[in-house]
All heavy atoms as TSV, in Angstrom:
chain	resi	resn	atom	element	x	y	z
A	1	MET	N	N	173.439	113.251	123.765
A	1	MET	CA	C	172.787	113.158	122.484
A	1	MET	C	C	172.107	111.763	122.346
A	1	MET	O	O	170.908	111.629	121.848
A	1	MET	CB	C	173.850	113.361	121.331
A	1	MET	CG	C	173.235	113.447	120.005
A	1	MET	SD	S	172.325	114.898	119.836
A	1	MET	CE	C	172.095	114.931	118.168
A	2	GLU	N	N	172.754	110.714	122.928
A	2	GLU	CA	C	172.141	109.403	122.770
A	2	GLU	C	C	170.930	109.204	123.626
A	2	GLU	O	O	169.989	108.602	123.264
A	2	GLU	CB	C	173.199	108.384	123.226
A	2	GLU	CG	C	172.843	106.920	122.935
A	2	GLU	CD	C	172.560	106.676	121.474
A	2	GLU	OE1	O	173.370	107.260	120.666
A	2	GLU	OE2	O	171.755	105.859	121.110
A	3	THR	N	N	170.884	109.896	124.858
A	3	THR	CA	C	169.732	109.858	125.587
A	3	THR	C	C	168.409	110.403	124.986
A	3	THR	O	O	167.332	109.981	125.180
A	3	THR	CB	C	169.858	110.445	127.036
A	3	THR	OG1	O	170.243	111.853	126.795
A	3	THR	CG2	C	171.061	109.733	127.722
A	4	LYS	N	N	168.688	111.499	124.236
A	4	LYS	CA	C	167.617	112.155	123.558
A	4	LYS	C	C	167.046	111.221	122.534
A	4	LYS	O	O	165.772	111.122	122.318
A	4	LYS	CB	C	168.032	113.439	122.833
A	4	LYS	CG	C	166.977	114.245	122.297
A	4	LYS	CD	C	167.561	115.576	121.755
A	4	LYS	CE	C	166.353	116.353	121.143
A	4	LYS	NZ	N	166.899	117.611	120.507
A	5	ARG	N	N	167.866	110.447	121.844
A	5	ARG	CA	C	167.425	109.520	120.813
A	5	ARG	C	C	166.652	108.350	121.491
A	5	ARG	O	O	165.621	107.948	120.896
A	5	ARG	CB	C	168.675	108.950	120.077
A	5	ARG	CG	C	168.795	109.253	118.667
A	5	ARG	CD	C	170.005	108.714	118.173
A	5	ARG	NE	N	169.859	108.499	116.749
A	5	ARG	CZ	C	170.740	107.986	115.931
A	5	ARG	NH1	N	171.874	107.489	116.500
A	5	ARG	NH2	N	170.492	107.825	114.746
A	6	LYS	N	N	167.205	107.934	122.585
A	6	LYS	CA	C	166.533	106.798	123.215
A	6	LYS	C	C	165.105	107.222	123.795
A	6	LYS	O	O	164.113	106.464	123.658
A	6	LYS	CB	C	167.361	106.292	124.355
A	6	LYS	CG	C	168.480	105.476	123.926
A	6	LYS	CD	C	169.220	104.913	125.181
A	6	LYS	CE	C	170.388	104.118	124.759
A	6	LYS	NZ	N	171.128	103.500	125.839
A	7	LYS	N	N	165.062	108.429	124.281
A	7	LYS	CA	C	163.811	109.026	124.786
A	7	LYS	C	C	162.790	109.144	123.675
A	7	LYS	O	O	161.588	108.820	123.776
A	7	LYS	CB	C	164.047	110.322	125.472
A	7	LYS	CG	C	162.916	110.793	126.231
A	7	LYS	CD	C	163.244	112.046	126.981
A	7	LYS	CE	C	162.055	112.707	127.620
A	7	LYS	NZ	N	162.386	113.927	128.347
A	8	ARG	N	N	163.248	109.588	122.527
A	8	ARG	CA	C	162.356	109.726	121.432
A	8	ARG	C	C	161.884	108.361	120.843
A	8	ARG	O	O	160.592	108.220	120.478
A	8	ARG	CB	C	163.016	110.535	120.262
A	8	ARG	CG	C	162.241	110.925	119.127
A	8	ARG	CD	C	162.989	111.651	117.959
A	8	ARG	NE	N	163.253	112.934	118.523
A	8	ARG	CZ	C	164.078	113.841	117.883
A	8	ARG	NH1	N	164.654	113.416	116.777
A	8	ARG	NH2	N	164.293	114.902	118.384
A	9	ALA	N	N	162.768	107.477	120.878
A	9	ALA	CA	C	162.421	106.086	120.357
A	9	ALA	C	C	161.331	105.496	121.283
A	9	ALA	O	O	160.341	104.866	120.930
A	9	ALA	CB	C	163.686	105.185	120.248
A	10	LYS	N	N	161.559	105.606	122.523
A	10	LYS	CA	C	160.580	105.147	123.622
A	10	LYS	C	C	159.225	105.754	123.401
A	10	LYS	O	O	158.275	105.178	123.580
A	10	LYS	CB	C	161.120	105.232	125.007
A	10	LYS	CG	C	162.241	104.298	125.346
A	10	LYS	CD	C	162.724	104.580	126.757
A	10	LYS	CE	C	163.868	103.684	127.173
A	10	LYS	NZ	N	164.379	103.859	128.548
A	11	THR	N	N	159.251	107.107	123.181
A	11	THR	CA	C	158.013	107.900	123.059
A	11	THR	C	C	157.258	107.346	121.762
A	11	THR	O	O	156.108	107.136	121.756
A	11	THR	CB	C	158.320	109.300	122.908
A	11	THR	OG1	O	159.035	109.814	124.065
A	11	THR	CG2	C	156.956	110.091	122.654
A	12	ILE	N	N	157.977	107.065	120.699
A	12	ILE	CA	C	157.285	106.621	119.463
A	12	ILE	C	C	156.782	105.259	119.616
A	12	ILE	O	O	155.616	104.901	119.261
A	12	ILE	CB	C	158.360	106.541	118.308
A	12	ILE	CG1	C	158.702	108.008	117.967
A	12	ILE	CG2	C	157.887	105.788	117.070
A	12	ILE	CD1	C	159.801	108.110	116.891
A	13	ILE	N	N	157.420	104.284	120.436
A	13	ILE	CA	C	156.956	103.033	120.588
A	13	ILE	C	C	155.681	102.997	121.476
A	13	ILE	O	O	154.692	102.386	121.217
A	13	ILE	CB	C	157.994	102.089	121.224
A	13	ILE	CG1	C	159.195	101.787	120.257
A	13	ILE	CG2	C	157.530	100.879	121.818
A	13	ILE	CD1	C	160.455	101.289	120.820
A	14	LEU	N	N	155.805	103.866	122.488
A	14	LEU	CA	C	154.632	104.071	123.375
A	14	LEU	C	C	153.436	104.530	122.586
A	14	LEU	O	O	152.261	103.959	122.802
A	14	LEU	CB	C	155.001	104.942	124.569
A	14	LEU	CG	C	153.862	105.237	125.519
A	14	LEU	CD1	C	153.431	103.998	126.356
A	14	LEU	CD2	C	154.171	106.372	126.453
A	15	LEU	N	N	153.623	105.567	121.851
A	15	LEU	CA	C	152.527	106.062	121.014
A	15	LEU	C	C	151.918	105.031	120.012
A	15	LEU	O	O	150.727	104.938	119.858
A	15	LEU	CB	C	152.848	107.331	120.204
A	15	LEU	CG	C	153.195	108.572	121.161
A	15	LEU	CD1	C	153.735	109.620	120.248
A	15	LEU	CD2	C	151.857	108.910	121.760
A	16	ALA	N	N	152.923	104.205	119.363
A	16	ALA	CA	C	152.372	103.243	118.417
A	16	ALA	C	C	151.523	102.170	119.233
A	16	ALA	O	O	150.500	101.703	118.870
A	16	ALA	CB	C	153.466	102.549	117.765
A	17	ILE	N	N	151.911	101.766	120.429
A	17	ILE	CA	C	151.136	100.812	121.214
A	17	ILE	C	C	149.829	101.296	121.650
A	17	ILE	O	O	148.821	100.639	121.495
A	17	ILE	CB	C	152.011	100.315	122.481
A	17	ILE	CG1	C	153.184	99.476	121.959
A	17	ILE	CG2	C	151.241	99.621	123.399
A	17	ILE	CD1	C	154.177	99.217	123.131
A	18	ILE	N	N	149.776	102.575	122.098
A	18	ILE	CA	C	148.512	103.151	122.384
A	18	ILE	C	C	147.606	103.245	121.274
A	18	ILE	O	O	146.389	102.979	121.453
A	18	ILE	CB	C	148.851	104.631	123.060
A	18	ILE	CG1	C	149.473	104.410	124.400
A	18	ILE	CG2	C	147.454	105.352	123.173
A	18	ILE	CD1	C	149.888	105.813	125.033
A	19	TRP	N	N	148.118	103.628	120.026
A	19	TRP	CA	C	147.341	103.652	118.846
A	19	TRP	C	C	146.646	102.288	118.532
A	19	TRP	O	O	145.453	102.305	118.304
A	19	TRP	CB	C	148.106	104.180	117.657
A	19	TRP	CG	C	147.311	104.234	116.408
A	19	TRP	CD1	C	147.238	103.251	115.452
A	19	TRP	CD2	C	146.518	105.287	115.955
A	19	TRP	NE1	N	146.344	103.652	114.477
A	19	TRP	CE2	C	145.902	104.897	114.813
A	19	TRP	CE3	C	146.189	106.542	116.476
A	19	TRP	CZ2	C	145.105	105.665	114.102
A	19	TRP	CZ3	C	145.336	107.371	115.793
A	19	TRP	CH2	C	144.822	106.948	114.537
A	20	PHE	N	N	147.458	101.361	118.591
A	20	PHE	CA	C	146.898	99.974	118.325
A	20	PHE	C	C	145.818	99.570	119.279
A	20	PHE	O	O	144.847	98.903	118.968
A	20	PHE	CB	C	147.942	98.929	118.129
A	20	PHE	CG	C	148.609	98.958	116.757
A	20	PHE	CD1	C	149.954	99.239	116.633
A	20	PHE	CD2	C	147.870	98.585	115.612
A	20	PHE	CE1	C	150.538	99.200	115.329
A	20	PHE	CE2	C	148.498	98.588	114.355
A	20	PHE	CZ	C	149.791	98.904	114.268
A	21	VAL	N	N	146.134	99.784	120.531
A	21	VAL	CA	C	145.185	99.366	121.563
A	21	VAL	C	C	143.821	100.158	121.452
A	21	VAL	O	O	142.749	99.601	121.560
A	21	VAL	CB	C	145.848	99.558	122.934
A	21	VAL	CG1	C	144.806	99.465	124.142
A	21	VAL	CG2	C	146.948	98.611	123.215
A	22	VAL	N	N	143.895	101.436	121.121
A	22	VAL	CA	C	142.763	102.209	121.056
A	22	VAL	C	C	142.004	101.959	119.757
A	22	VAL	O	O	140.842	101.942	119.711
A	22	VAL	CB	C	143.155	103.747	121.075
A	22	VAL	CG1	C	141.886	104.585	120.787
A	22	VAL	CG2	C	143.621	104.117	122.595
A	23	SER	N	N	142.710	101.757	118.649
A	23	SER	CA	C	141.964	101.573	117.431
A	23	SER	C	C	141.426	100.128	117.069
A	23	SER	O	O	140.424	99.976	116.415
A	23	SER	CB	C	143.003	101.875	116.215
A	23	SER	OG	O	144.029	100.933	116.166
A	24	LEU	N	N	141.969	99.094	117.862
A	24	LEU	CA	C	141.444	97.793	117.556
A	24	LEU	C	C	140.271	97.561	118.570
A	24	LEU	O	O	140.447	97.742	119.735
A	24	LEU	CB	C	142.580	96.738	117.760
A	24	LEU	CG	C	143.639	96.797	116.757
A	24	LEU	CD1	C	144.760	95.789	117.193
A	24	LEU	CD2	C	143.217	96.529	115.352
A	25	PRO	N	N	139.138	97.082	118.023
A	25	PRO	CA	C	138.081	96.722	118.961
A	25	PRO	C	C	138.191	95.443	119.638
A	25	PRO	O	O	137.601	94.378	119.231
A	25	PRO	CB	C	136.831	96.716	117.939
A	25	PRO	CG	C	137.489	96.340	116.643
A	25	PRO	CD	C	138.904	96.898	116.623
A	26	LEU	N	N	139.072	95.431	120.662
A	26	LEU	CA	C	139.408	94.217	121.334
A	26	LEU	C	C	138.199	93.402	122.010
A	26	LEU	O	O	138.166	92.190	122.105
A	26	LEU	CB	C	140.461	94.370	122.372
A	26	LEU	CG	C	141.793	94.844	121.746
A	26	LEU	CD1	C	142.837	95.073	122.846
A	26	LEU	CD2	C	142.351	93.809	120.821
A	27	PRO	N	N	137.172	94.127	122.437
A	27	PRO	CA	C	135.996	93.345	122.975
A	27	PRO	C	C	135.374	92.428	122.065
A	27	PRO	O	O	134.805	91.403	122.396
A	27	PRO	CB	C	135.118	94.494	123.470
A	27	PRO	CG	C	135.930	95.664	123.758
A	27	PRO	CD	C	136.960	95.544	122.707
A	28	TRP	N	N	135.465	92.673	120.780
A	28	TRP	CA	C	134.973	91.797	119.806
A	28	TRP	C	C	135.499	90.466	119.859
A	28	TRP	O	O	134.972	89.429	119.564
A	28	TRP	CB	C	135.163	92.359	118.388
A	28	TRP	CG	C	134.314	93.418	118.039
A	28	TRP	CD1	C	133.290	94.028	118.759
A	28	TRP	CD2	C	134.385	94.185	116.821
A	28	TRP	NE1	N	132.752	95.055	118.066
A	28	TRP	CE2	C	133.405	95.137	116.829
A	28	TRP	CE3	C	135.093	94.051	115.578
A	28	TRP	CZ2	C	133.175	96.100	115.897
A	28	TRP	CZ3	C	134.876	94.877	114.631
A	28	TRP	CH2	C	133.965	95.901	114.686
A	29	LEU	N	N	136.784	90.318	120.423
A	29	LEU	CA	C	137.360	89.085	120.421
A	29	LEU	C	C	136.768	88.039	121.463
A	29	LEU	O	O	136.979	86.927	121.457
A	29	LEU	CB	C	138.950	89.214	120.704
A	29	LEU	CG	C	139.753	89.824	119.680
A	29	LEU	CD1	C	141.233	89.942	120.091
A	29	LEU	CD2	C	139.700	88.913	118.464
A	30	PHE	N	N	136.209	88.745	122.544
A	30	PHE	CA	C	135.669	87.997	123.681
A	30	PHE	C	C	134.207	87.862	123.647
A	30	PHE	O	O	133.672	87.056	124.313
A	30	PHE	CB	C	136.086	88.626	124.974
A	30	PHE	CG	C	137.526	88.903	125.006
A	30	PHE	CD1	C	138.158	90.076	125.030
A	30	PHE	CD2	C	138.443	87.794	125.188
A	30	PHE	CE1	C	139.503	90.249	125.114
A	30	PHE	CE2	C	139.751	87.965	125.282
A	30	PHE	CZ	C	140.264	89.180	125.269
A	31	THR	N	N	133.451	88.648	122.860
A	31	THR	CA	C	131.955	88.562	122.896
A	31	THR	C	C	131.385	87.970	121.565
A	31	THR	O	O	130.215	88.031	121.498
A	31	THR	CB	C	131.406	89.990	123.133
A	31	THR	OG1	O	131.832	90.918	122.044
A	31	THR	CG2	C	131.815	90.535	124.418
A	32	THR	N	N	132.182	87.647	120.567
A	32	THR	CA	C	131.608	87.262	119.304
A	32	THR	C	C	131.415	85.770	119.389
A	32	THR	O	O	132.065	84.977	120.058
A	32	THR	CB	C	132.559	87.554	118.106
A	32	THR	OG1	O	133.797	86.966	118.508
A	32	THR	CG2	C	132.665	88.986	117.853
A	33	PRO	N	N	130.344	85.280	118.742
A	33	PRO	CA	C	130.098	83.842	118.596
A	33	PRO	C	C	131.164	83.141	117.774
A	33	PRO	O	O	131.854	83.781	116.967
A	33	PRO	CB	C	128.782	83.696	117.953
A	33	PRO	CG	C	128.203	85.024	117.766
A	33	PRO	CD	C	129.273	86.000	118.125
A	34	ASP	N	N	131.399	81.852	117.936
A	34	ASP	CA	C	132.374	81.120	117.318
A	34	ASP	C	C	132.270	81.168	115.790
A	34	ASP	O	O	133.195	81.024	115.031
A	34	ASP	CB	C	132.371	79.752	117.735
A	34	ASP	CG	C	133.013	79.574	119.162
A	34	ASP	OD1	O	133.671	80.534	119.686
A	34	ASP	OD2	O	132.588	78.613	119.833
A	35	GLU	N	N	131.039	81.229	115.285
A	35	GLU	CA	C	130.752	81.207	113.877
A	35	GLU	C	C	131.255	82.422	113.138
A	35	GLU	O	O	131.672	82.474	111.962
A	35	GLU	CB	C	129.235	81.090	113.491
A	35	GLU	CG	C	128.591	79.878	114.055
A	35	GLU	CD	C	128.137	80.014	115.521
A	35	GLU	OE1	O	127.888	81.132	115.981
A	35	GLU	OE2	O	128.107	78.948	116.113
A	36	VAL	N	N	131.304	83.539	113.945
A	36	VAL	CA	C	131.771	84.888	113.355
A	36	VAL	C	C	133.200	85.161	113.588
A	36	VAL	O	O	133.784	86.101	113.009
A	36	VAL	CB	C	130.763	85.941	113.918
A	36	VAL	CG1	C	131.010	87.261	113.232
A	36	VAL	CG2	C	129.412	85.593	113.876
A	37	ARG	N	N	133.822	84.325	114.447
A	37	ARG	CA	C	135.191	84.673	114.744
A	37	ARG	C	C	136.160	84.814	113.549
A	37	ARG	O	O	136.981	85.662	113.592
A	37	ARG	CB	C	135.734	83.579	115.759
A	37	ARG	CG	C	136.923	84.114	116.520
A	37	ARG	CD	C	137.138	83.247	117.782
A	37	ARG	NE	N	136.132	83.230	118.739
A	37	ARG	CZ	C	136.089	84.076	119.721
A	37	ARG	NH1	N	136.982	84.941	119.880
A	37	ARG	NH2	N	135.149	83.981	120.680
A	38	PRO	N	N	136.131	83.899	112.557
A	38	PRO	CA	C	137.033	84.097	111.480
A	38	PRO	C	C	136.909	85.506	110.788
A	38	PRO	O	O	137.951	86.171	110.371
A	38	PRO	CB	C	136.760	83.052	110.440
A	38	PRO	CG	C	136.110	81.970	111.283
A	38	PRO	CD	C	135.367	82.656	112.361
A	39	GLN	N	N	135.691	85.991	110.583
A	39	GLN	CA	C	135.447	87.255	110.012
A	39	GLN	C	C	135.943	88.359	110.905
A	39	GLN	O	O	136.457	89.409	110.442
A	39	GLN	CB	C	133.996	87.518	109.742
A	39	GLN	CG	C	133.410	86.684	108.611
A	39	GLN	CD	C	132.857	85.394	109.051
A	39	GLN	OE1	O	133.041	84.973	110.232
A	39	GLN	NE2	N	132.228	84.659	108.184
A	40	THR	N	N	135.897	88.196	112.253
A	40	THR	CA	C	136.354	89.156	113.247
A	40	THR	C	C	137.901	89.318	113.150
A	40	THR	O	O	138.363	90.349	113.124
A	40	THR	CB	C	136.033	88.738	114.605
A	40	THR	OG1	O	134.573	88.617	114.728
A	40	THR	CG2	C	136.406	89.760	115.577
A	41	PHE	N	N	138.632	88.073	112.920
A	41	PHE	CA	C	140.037	88.215	112.784
A	41	PHE	C	C	140.415	88.904	111.585
A	41	PHE	O	O	141.351	89.757	111.456
A	41	PHE	CB	C	140.632	86.793	112.878
A	41	PHE	CG	C	140.728	86.199	114.185
A	41	PHE	CD1	C	140.308	84.949	114.340
A	41	PHE	CD2	C	140.940	86.972	115.276
A	41	PHE	CE1	C	140.279	84.298	115.580
A	41	PHE	CE2	C	140.908	86.373	116.633
A	41	PHE	CZ	C	140.583	85.084	116.661
A	42	ILE	N	N	139.704	88.752	110.419
A	42	ILE	CA	C	140.029	89.421	109.182
A	42	ILE	C	C	139.743	90.944	109.348
A	42	ILE	O	O	140.566	91.695	108.911
A	42	ILE	CB	C	139.155	88.811	108.035
A	42	ILE	CG1	C	139.602	87.438	107.677
A	42	ILE	CG2	C	139.253	89.751	106.815
A	42	ILE	CD1	C	138.792	86.722	106.678
A	43	LEU	N	N	138.706	91.247	110.008
A	43	LEU	CA	C	138.418	92.739	110.261
A	43	LEU	C	C	139.528	93.358	111.111
A	43	LEU	O	O	139.939	94.432	110.887
A	43	LEU	CB	C	136.979	92.874	110.911
A	43	LEU	CG	C	136.600	94.265	111.262
A	43	LEU	CD1	C	136.367	95.002	109.972
A	43	LEU	CD2	C	135.317	94.260	112.031
A	44	LEU	N	N	139.955	92.663	112.111
A	44	LEU	CA	C	140.968	93.175	112.919
A	44	LEU	C	C	142.363	93.416	112.128
A	44	LEU	O	O	143.016	94.328	112.292
A	44	LEU	CB	C	141.317	92.278	114.153
A	44	LEU	CG	C	140.145	92.246	115.179
A	44	LEU	CD1	C	140.458	91.218	116.287
A	44	LEU	CD2	C	139.978	93.617	115.823
A	45	GLN	N	N	142.584	92.397	111.224
A	45	GLN	CA	C	143.728	92.541	110.502
A	45	GLN	C	C	143.647	93.719	109.439
A	45	GLN	O	O	144.607	94.539	109.268
A	45	GLN	CB	C	143.998	91.260	109.560
A	45	GLN	CG	C	144.379	90.094	110.338
A	45	GLN	CD	C	144.328	88.815	109.549
A	45	GLN	OE1	O	144.137	88.827	108.388
A	45	GLN	NE2	N	144.767	87.716	110.233
A	46	ILE	N	N	142.559	94.076	108.934
A	46	ILE	CA	C	142.216	95.184	108.030
A	46	ILE	C	C	142.469	96.463	108.857
A	46	ILE	O	O	143.173	97.390	108.373
A	46	ILE	CB	C	140.942	95.068	107.454
A	46	ILE	CG1	C	140.849	93.988	106.465
A	46	ILE	CG2	C	140.525	96.436	106.722
A	46	ILE	CD1	C	139.450	93.655	105.856
A	47	ILE	N	N	141.920	96.487	110.071
A	47	ILE	CA	C	142.015	97.698	110.892
A	47	ILE	C	C	143.479	97.921	111.272
A	47	ILE	O	O	144.019	99.041	111.221
A	47	ILE	CB	C	141.169	97.531	112.227
A	47	ILE	CG1	C	139.714	97.591	111.794
A	47	ILE	CG2	C	141.459	98.721	113.159
A	47	ILE	CD1	C	138.768	97.287	112.969
A	48	GLY	N	N	144.230	96.925	111.564
A	48	GLY	CA	C	145.734	97.015	111.845
A	48	GLY	C	C	146.524	97.546	110.631
A	48	GLY	O	O	147.325	98.436	110.772
A	49	LEU	N	N	146.188	97.051	109.472
A	49	LEU	CA	C	146.827	97.548	108.192
A	49	LEU	C	C	146.479	99.014	108.001
A	49	LEU	O	O	147.289	99.739	107.510
A	49	LEU	CB	C	146.475	96.716	107.094
A	49	LEU	CG	C	147.030	95.296	106.970
A	49	LEU	CD1	C	146.597	94.516	105.825
A	49	LEU	CD2	C	148.635	95.441	106.862
A	50	ILE	N	N	145.323	99.399	108.172
A	50	ILE	CA	C	144.924	100.817	108.022
A	50	ILE	C	C	145.625	101.712	108.979
A	50	ILE	O	O	145.916	102.801	108.619
A	50	ILE	CB	C	143.375	100.969	108.075
A	50	ILE	CG1	C	142.704	100.265	106.838
A	50	ILE	CG2	C	142.978	102.389	108.164
A	50	ILE	CD1	C	141.193	100.094	106.944
A	51	SER	N	N	145.942	101.238	110.169
A	51	SER	CA	C	146.604	101.894	111.200
A	51	SER	C	C	148.054	102.239	110.828
A	51	SER	O	O	148.658	103.294	111.341
A	51	SER	CB	C	146.452	101.277	112.539
A	51	SER	OG	O	145.202	101.144	112.848
A	52	ILE	N	N	148.739	101.400	110.026
A	52	ILE	CA	C	150.126	101.602	109.809
A	52	ILE	C	C	150.442	102.991	109.268
A	52	ILE	O	O	151.404	103.583	109.727
A	52	ILE	CB	C	150.638	100.434	108.939
A	52	ILE	CG1	C	150.593	99.182	109.740
A	52	ILE	CG2	C	152.065	100.746	108.420
A	52	ILE	CD1	C	150.929	97.888	108.938
A	53	PRO	N	N	149.733	103.563	108.170
A	53	PRO	CA	C	150.128	104.920	107.705
A	53	PRO	C	C	150.095	105.978	108.819
A	53	PRO	O	O	150.974	106.947	108.898
A	53	PRO	CB	C	149.174	105.160	106.608
A	53	PRO	CG	C	148.683	103.875	106.216
A	53	PRO	CD	C	148.764	102.957	107.412
A	54	PHE	N	N	149.142	105.869	109.760
A	54	PHE	CA	C	149.029	106.797	110.781
A	54	PHE	C	C	150.285	106.723	111.716
A	54	PHE	O	O	150.643	107.811	112.262
A	54	PHE	CB	C	147.674	106.741	111.564
A	54	PHE	CG	C	146.488	107.010	110.672
A	54	PHE	CD1	C	145.738	105.912	110.225
A	54	PHE	CD2	C	146.200	108.309	110.338
A	54	PHE	CE1	C	144.550	106.246	109.412
A	54	PHE	CE2	C	145.135	108.618	109.585
A	54	PHE	CZ	C	144.307	107.539	109.056
A	55	ILE	N	N	150.707	105.540	111.972
A	55	ILE	CA	C	151.839	105.411	112.925
A	55	ILE	C	C	153.089	105.922	112.193
A	55	ILE	O	O	153.809	106.672	112.896
A	55	ILE	CB	C	151.997	103.947	113.275
A	55	ILE	CG1	C	150.831	103.607	114.211
A	55	ILE	CG2	C	153.309	103.703	113.963
A	55	ILE	CD1	C	150.782	102.113	114.593
A	56	VAL	N	N	153.163	105.747	110.882
A	56	VAL	CA	C	154.342	106.286	110.146
A	56	VAL	C	C	154.309	107.764	110.232
A	56	VAL	O	O	155.369	108.430	110.373
A	56	VAL	CB	C	154.354	105.709	108.723
A	56	VAL	CG1	C	155.384	106.429	107.901
A	56	VAL	CG2	C	154.596	104.234	108.701
A	57	LEU	N	N	153.123	108.383	109.987
A	57	LEU	CA	C	153.027	109.805	110.030
A	57	LEU	C	C	153.439	110.348	111.457
A	57	LEU	O	O	154.141	111.313	111.527
A	57	LEU	CB	C	151.662	110.346	109.746
A	57	LEU	CG	C	151.245	110.234	108.292
A	57	LEU	CD1	C	149.777	110.621	108.157
A	57	LEU	CD2	C	152.033	111.343	107.512
A	58	ALA	N	N	153.003	109.673	112.496
A	58	ALA	CA	C	153.423	110.141	113.875
A	58	ALA	C	C	154.856	110.035	114.044
A	58	ALA	O	O	155.526	110.924	114.641
A	58	ALA	CB	C	152.650	109.315	114.841
A	59	ILE	N	N	155.560	108.970	113.479
A	59	ILE	CA	C	156.976	108.811	113.636
A	59	ILE	C	C	157.664	109.981	112.878
A	59	ILE	O	O	158.531	110.658	113.384
A	59	ILE	CB	C	157.497	107.445	113.133
A	59	ILE	CG1	C	157.032	106.324	114.128
A	59	ILE	CG2	C	158.968	107.463	113.028
A	59	ILE	CD1	C	157.119	104.963	113.534
A	60	VAL	N	N	157.259	110.252	111.687
A	60	VAL	CA	C	157.884	111.265	110.802
A	60	VAL	C	C	157.734	112.634	111.601
A	60	VAL	O	O	158.593	113.458	111.561
A	60	VAL	CB	C	157.323	111.269	109.377
A	60	VAL	CG1	C	157.655	112.501	108.665
A	60	VAL	CG2	C	157.777	109.953	108.710
A	61	TRP	N	N	156.520	112.910	112.059
A	61	TRP	CA	C	156.258	114.290	112.606
A	61	TRP	C	C	157.079	114.279	114.026
A	61	TRP	O	O	157.296	115.435	114.369
A	61	TRP	CB	C	154.823	114.444	112.907
A	61	TRP	CG	C	154.026	114.724	111.588
A	61	TRP	CD1	C	154.603	115.113	110.455
A	61	TRP	CD2	C	152.761	114.675	111.380
A	61	TRP	NE1	N	153.707	115.365	109.475
A	61	TRP	CE2	C	152.399	114.983	109.980
A	61	TRP	CE3	C	151.603	114.215	112.074
A	61	TRP	CZ2	C	151.125	115.039	109.469
A	61	TRP	CZ3	C	150.341	114.184	111.565
A	61	TRP	CH2	C	150.115	114.698	110.278
A	62	THR	N	N	157.241	113.219	114.632
A	62	THR	CA	C	158.002	113.245	115.862
A	62	THR	C	C	159.571	113.588	115.458
A	62	THR	O	O	160.207	114.342	116.178
A	62	THR	CB	C	157.960	111.960	116.672
A	62	THR	OG1	O	156.660	111.705	116.903
A	62	THR	CG2	C	158.808	112.046	117.868
A	63	ILE	N	N	160.060	112.938	114.351
A	63	ILE	CA	C	161.401	113.173	114.054
A	63	ILE	C	C	161.632	114.605	113.445
A	63	ILE	O	O	162.607	115.285	113.692
A	63	ILE	CB	C	161.866	112.054	113.072
A	63	ILE	CG1	C	161.813	110.714	113.830
A	63	ILE	CG2	C	163.289	112.359	112.538
A	63	ILE	CD1	C	162.138	109.573	112.852
A	64	LYS	N	N	160.676	115.020	112.568
A	64	LYS	CA	C	160.848	116.250	111.821
A	64	LYS	C	C	159.549	117.018	112.028
A	64	LYS	O	O	158.611	116.974	111.235
A	64	LYS	CB	C	161.060	116.119	110.380
A	64	LYS	CG	C	162.527	115.623	110.133
A	64	LYS	CD	C	162.904	115.846	108.751
A	64	LYS	CE	C	164.332	115.391	108.547
A	64	LYS	NZ	N	165.291	116.417	108.517
A	65	PRO	N	N	159.374	117.786	113.131
A	65	PRO	CA	C	158.076	118.465	113.344
A	65	PRO	C	C	157.771	119.574	112.337
A	65	PRO	O	O	156.685	119.871	112.140
A	65	PRO	CB	C	158.221	119.033	114.743
A	65	PRO	CG	C	159.551	118.800	115.297
A	65	PRO	CD	C	160.250	117.923	114.186
A	66	GLU	N	N	158.760	120.123	111.634
A	66	GLU	CA	C	158.563	121.126	110.638
A	66	GLU	C	C	157.750	120.582	109.418
A	66	GLU	O	O	157.173	121.412	108.683
A	66	GLU	CB	C	159.791	121.804	110.121
A	66	GLU	CG	C	160.708	120.857	109.437
A	66	GLU	CD	C	161.830	120.131	110.384
A	66	GLU	OE1	O	161.599	120.184	111.589
A	66	GLU	OE2	O	162.627	119.388	109.807
A	67	LEU	N	N	157.608	119.323	109.243
A	67	LEU	CA	C	156.866	118.716	108.061
A	67	LEU	C	C	155.344	118.802	108.386
A	67	LEU	O	O	154.511	118.667	107.530
A	67	LEU	CB	C	157.255	117.271	107.899
A	67	LEU	CG	C	158.676	117.074	107.365
A	67	LEU	CD1	C	158.925	115.557	107.326
A	67	LEU	CD2	C	158.842	117.682	106.022
A	68	ALA	N	N	154.895	119.067	109.718
A	68	ALA	CA	C	153.460	119.135	110.052
A	68	ALA	C	C	152.831	120.407	109.611
A	68	ALA	O	O	151.719	120.579	109.574
A	68	ALA	CB	C	153.355	118.896	111.527
A	69	THR	N	N	153.700	121.381	109.237
A	69	THR	CA	C	153.138	122.726	108.926
A	69	THR	C	C	153.165	122.918	107.429
A	69	THR	O	O	153.828	122.304	106.675
A	69	THR	CB	C	153.913	123.870	109.599
A	69	THR	OG1	O	155.241	123.747	109.216
A	69	THR	CG2	C	153.731	123.826	111.076
């Protein structure tokens, strides 16, 4: 029973990491001029905050798949 829980937790963590890596426009950090960099960091924070509900939904649907229908 415990291994199933650990496997599920690892899956959730992996999916959350993938979501953040895919959703954040990381090339902006390396190609923006220095004058625009503060606005870029604010934009990345906003994108990260918007991503949180989607990760929560993924966790809930992983734990209780019957809620997805």
